[in-house]
N, C-alpha and C positions, 0 to 999 in steps of 0.2 A: 504494499500499499503506500509506503513512504516513497518508493521510486516512482510510483504513478502519480504522485501528488502534484498537480500543476498549480493549485491554489495555496500552497504551503500551510496547510491546516492538520497535517499529520505528524504526530511526534512518535519517534521510534525508541522503545524501551528495550533493552537487552540486558539479560543476566549472565553472569559468568558461571553460574553454579552448575549448570549441566556439563560444561567442558571442564571446569577445575574441580570444585567439591561442593556439595549442598550447603556446608555451613558458611561459606564465603558469601557474605551478604553484601555484594560489590556488582554494579551494573554500570551501564552507560546510558546516555540519552543522545539522541540525534535530533535536533529540532530546527525549525525555521529560523533564518537569521534574525527575523523581527522579533522572535521571543527570547533571544539570547540574554539580553540585559536583564529582564525581569526574572528569568530563570536563575541566573547566578545570584541575584539578590535574594531570592527566595531560598536558594540552596545554602547561602551562607547563614541564613537565619536557622534553618533546621539542621545545619551541619554540626551543631554542638556534640553530638554523641558520635559522629562518624569516626571510624578507626583509620586514623591517617597512615599508620604503619601498614596496614592491608592494602591501601591505595598505592603507596610508594613500592611495595613489594611487587604488586601487579603491574605497575608501571615499568618497573625494571624487567620483570618477566616478558612483557611484550616488547619492549625496546630491544632486548637482547635477542629476539627470535625464538626463545624457547616456547612461548605460547603458540606460535604458529605451528611449530613442529609437534607440540602436544595435541592441539587440535586435529592435525592431519592425522596423527595416529588413532585418534578417537574416532574420527570420521571413517577412516578405513576399517577399524574394527566393526563399526556399526554397519557399514556397507556389506561386509562378509557375512555377518548375522542376517542382515535383510535377505541377502541373495539365497543363504541357507534355509531361511523360513519360506521364502517364496518358493522354493523348490520343493520343500516338503509338502507345502499347501497344494502345489499343482499335482503332486502323487497321491497324496491321501485325502484330499478335499476337492476332487475333481467335480463333485455334484453339488458343491456349495459356490456361493459367490462371495469373494474377498476382494478387498483392494490390493492392487498389485503395484506398489510404489516403494520407494526408499524412506519413507517417513518414519517417525518415532514408533507410531502405533499402526498395527495392522487390524483390520476388522473383517470378522467372518459374519456373514448374515446367516441368521437361523430361521428355520420355519416358525411361522406364528404360533403353531401348536405346541411349540417346545415348553416344557414345564421348566422354567428358569430355577426355581427353587430346588427342584431334584437335580438340575445339571449343577448347580454350585455345590451340592452335597457330594455329588459323584466326583467332581473335580477335586473337592477337599480330600476325598478318599484315597485320590491318587496323588495327593501332595502337589497338585498343580494350582498355581495362584494366577487369577485372572481378575480384571477390574469388573465390578458390578456394573452392568449395561445402564441400570437406574440412575446412576451417578452422572450420565451423560445428558439427562433431561431436566428441565425445569419441574417442579412439583406438580404444577397444574397441567402439564401437557399430557394429552392422550398418548399413551405409549402403544404405537402401531408396530413398531420394530423391534425385534431382538436379535441381539448380536454378542459377539464376544470380542473384546478388545485385547490384543496381544502386545506385549512389548518385550523385546529381547534383551533389554538393558541388564537384567540381573541373572541371565543364564548363559553358560558357556555354549559356544558354538557347537560343540560336539554332542550336547545334549537337546538341542532344538527338535531335531526330527523324533526322538523318543517323546518329547514333550506334545508333540503335534498328534502322534499316535495315540498317547493318554487322553489328549482331548477328544479325539475321535471316539475312542471307547466311551467316555463320558457321555457323549452326546447320544451314542447309540442306546446307552443304558437308560436315558432320560426322556426318550421320545414317548409321547402319548399315543397310545393304539386305541 
């Protein structure tokens, strides 16, 4: 959105927590030139508790080139996992619809008749952690879609296909006949 903004109304916020580590409460802001002065003034007022040591360390890390190197390693690792996941889904989930991209989350669409409570129980029995699909809707939205949202961040690449097979087992055990 920021790149397509021709009216200078979009402010881009980014966190370093996914690339570095979650506990690092440090990010960056890219904003239109017209807002820079006001933003800096506001930032000075609220910056009383900001950890300047953390900022200096991050600045040094970026300027030395280590950040770019670290980021490239993380992106490559994620891409390998995404490829492994995609290949496993093509083999084991050929009758299901799933998004086929390199994004952080992969979504498998499930039949509307799927008993989601039973599915979550079956997944738990197999020690498979997935995100509850209800968290993806506002509470007043009529939930017409059922899906599993997968994330390969906390699983090693060599266990992804095994996990996909366990998910398929759980789905088959949860179908309503």
